[in-house]
N, C-alpha and C positions, 0 to 999 in steps of 0.2 A: 383210742384217746381215753378210754375207760379207766386206764391206770392213774391217770392225772387226777381223776376225782375220788379216788379211794381214800378212805380214812385210815391211813398207815399208822404204825405204831410211832414213827418220827413225827408225824402231824399231831397226834394225840399228845406226845411228850412236849412238842412246842406250845400247844395250848395250855397244858398243865403248868409250864415253867412261867408263862405270862400271867396266870391267874393272879388278880389282885397285885399286880406289879407293873412297873414301867421300865423296860430294859432296853439297852443299846444292843446293836448286833453282837458286839464282842461278848457282852454279858449273857446274852442268850446262847451264843456258841459255848461259852465256858460251862454254863448250866447243863446244856445238852451233852456235852463231852463227858461230864461227871455221870450222866445217865446211859453213856455208852453210844451216843449218836455222834460220830466223828465227821460226817461228810459235809463240807461247806457248801457245796453245790446243792445238795438236798436242802440245806436251811434256807438258801436264797430262793430256790424254787418253791419251798413251802410258805415262806414269807409272801412272795408274790401271789401264789395261789389264795391265801387267806385274805390279803389286802384286796384282791380283785373280787372276792366274795363278800366283802364288808365285815369279815370276822375279825380281823386285825386292822388297827389304826396306826398310821406312821404320822409322827409329828417332829418338828424340828425346834430344838432349843439351843440358841447361840451356836448354830452349825453342827449340832450333834443330833442325829436322829434317834428317837426313841420309838418303841412299839408298845402297843397296849390292845387288850382285848376290845373289840368293837361289839361283841355280842356276849350274851351270858354275864354281862357286868352289871353290878347293883347301882352303879352311879350314872350310867348313861347307855343309850343305844348307839349304834354305830353312826346314825345320822345327826345326833345332837351331842355335843362334847365340850366340856369346860374344864380346862385345867388351870390351877394355880401353882406357880413354880416360885421357890425362893431357895436360898442357901442356908443350910443349917449354920448358924453362927459359930457353934462349937466345933463340928467336924468339917465344915466347908463343902459339904456333899450338897448336890442338887437334890431338893426335895420336890415331889410332884404329887399334889393332892387333886382330887377329883370333886366335882359338885354337879349335882343335877338341878337345873334351875328352869323349868318348863316355861315360866313367865318371861324370862329373857328371850328365849328361843321364839316365843310367840310375838314378842315385841319387835324382833328383828324381822320375822317373816311379815309383819303388817307395816313395815317401814315403806313410806310412800315410793321411794326410788326403786323398790323392788316389786311394785305393782305390775302385773303382766308377766312375772316370772314364777316359776315352780321352783322352790327351794329344795336342793337335793341334800344338803347337809349344812349344819352350822358347827364350827369348831372354833372355840375361843381358848386363847392362851393368855393368861394374866400372870405378870411377873411382879414380884414386890420384895421388899426388904423389911424385916422386922424393925420396929421402932421401939426405942427405949421409953420406960415411964418417966413422966416429969414429976 
């Protein structure tokens, strides 16, 4: 089982591709193919490995799964995560921005309904549309 825990070239490439980005499976696969990594099974296995170890976060936006680094990320740790999602009005592309708001996480953890529970993680997804100036 030791081979499953090795930090292979494919695993290093996957982490590098996701650095400061939010990508779908197909986008990750395309980037890795350009780097010479073509095996889809390896990608599935590596994503699963990193998600199980808290190094990659998976989240869903309108039925599309995105992947993000859960560690070594300047905007969050793997246990506390806040994304703001909107469509770029010019390109119509999905834009995902990250925020680190420790006060929000602490407020949620202290919520009365959660007393008696140990919070494992907080992941918040906020969606919005840009409003015009009046």
